[in-house]
C-alpha positions as CSV (number, residue, x, y, z in Angstrom):
1,M,-3.3,-8.3,17.5
2,K,-2.0,-5.9,14.8
3,I,-3.0,-6.2,11.4
4,A,-1.5,-4.4,8.7
5,L,-3.2,-3.6,5.3
6,R,-0.9,-2.5,2.6
7,I,-2.6,-0.9,-0.6
8,E,-0.5,-0.1,-3.9
9,Y,-1.2,0.3,-7.5
10,K,-1.6,-2.7,-9.6
11,K,1.3,-3.6,-12.2
12,G,0.9,-1.6,-15.3
13,V,-1.3,1.5,-13.4
14,E,0.7,4.7,-13.5
15,D,1.5,6.0,-10.0
16,P,1.8,9.7,-10.2
17,E,3.2,10.3,-6.9
18,A,5.8,7.9,-7.6
19,S,6.4,9.3,-11.1
20,V,7.0,12.7,-9.5
21,V,9.5,11.3,-6.8
22,E,11.6,9.5,-9.0
23,K,11.8,12.5,-11.8
24,N,12.8,14.7,-8.9
25,A,15.1,12.3,-7.3
26,L,16.9,11.8,-10.6
27,T,17.2,15.5,-11.2
28,L,18.9,15.6,-8.0
29,G,21.5,13.2,-9.0
30,F,20.4,10.1,-7.6
31,D,21.4,8.1,-10.7
32,R,21.4,4.6,-9.4
33,L,17.7,4.7,-8.9
34,K,15.7,2.4,-11.1
35,S,12.3,2.7,-10.2
36,I,10.0,3.9,-7.2
37,K,6.7,2.2,-6.0
38,I,4.7,4.0,-3.3
39,A,2.3,1.9,-1.0
40,K,0.0,3.1,2.2
41,E,-0.2,1.0,5.0
42,Y,-2.7,1.2,7.5
43,V,-2.2,-0.7,10.9
44,F,-5.1,-1.8,12.7
45,D,-5.2,-2.8,16.4
46,V,-7.8,-5.7,16.6
47,N,-9.2,-8.7,18.5
48,G,-9.0,-12.2,17.3
49,K,-10.1,-13.6,13.7
50,E,-13.1,-11.8,13.5
51,G,-11.0,-8.5,13.7
52,K,-8.8,-9.5,10.9
53,A,-12.0,-10.5,9.0
54,Q,-13.2,-7.0,9.7
55,V,-9.9,-5.3,8.3
56,E,-10.7,-7.3,5.0
57,K,-14.2,-6.0,4.7
58,I,-13.0,-2.4,5.3
59,A,-10.2,-2.9,2.6
60,R,-12.9,-4.1,0.1
61,D,-15.6,-1.8,0.9
62,L,-14.1,1.5,2.1
63,L,-10.3,1.7,1.1
64,V,-9.3,-0.3,-2.0
65,N,-10.3,0.7,-5.6
66,P,-9.9,-2.7,-7.4
67,V,-9.8,-1.5,-10.7
68,I,-6.4,-0.1,-10.1
69,Q,-5.0,-1.0,-6.6
70,Q,-4.3,-4.3,-4.9
71,Y,-3.8,-5.1,-1.3
72,T,-2.1,-7.4,1.2
73,I,-3.3,-8.2,4.7
74,Y,-0.8,-9.5,7.4
75,E,-0.4,-9.7,11.0
76,R,2.5,-7.2,12.1
77,D,4.8,-7.6,15.3
78,E,3.5,-5.6,18.1
């Protein structure tokens, strides 16, 4: 089973990478652009429900800063 972990900044937290991309896109004439949000996605190949629980623990203990980031875990098509 494949489990995806998507991490992004919380609403109201500035995303410096997205700000740079947005500024440069507007400079290049992409004037229909409203905003950009960047997220990072990890895909884990796991065995069963315990594997999904381990991904949750990896997110909480290793990858996510809960002060400024939020995350979503979901099953992904093979």
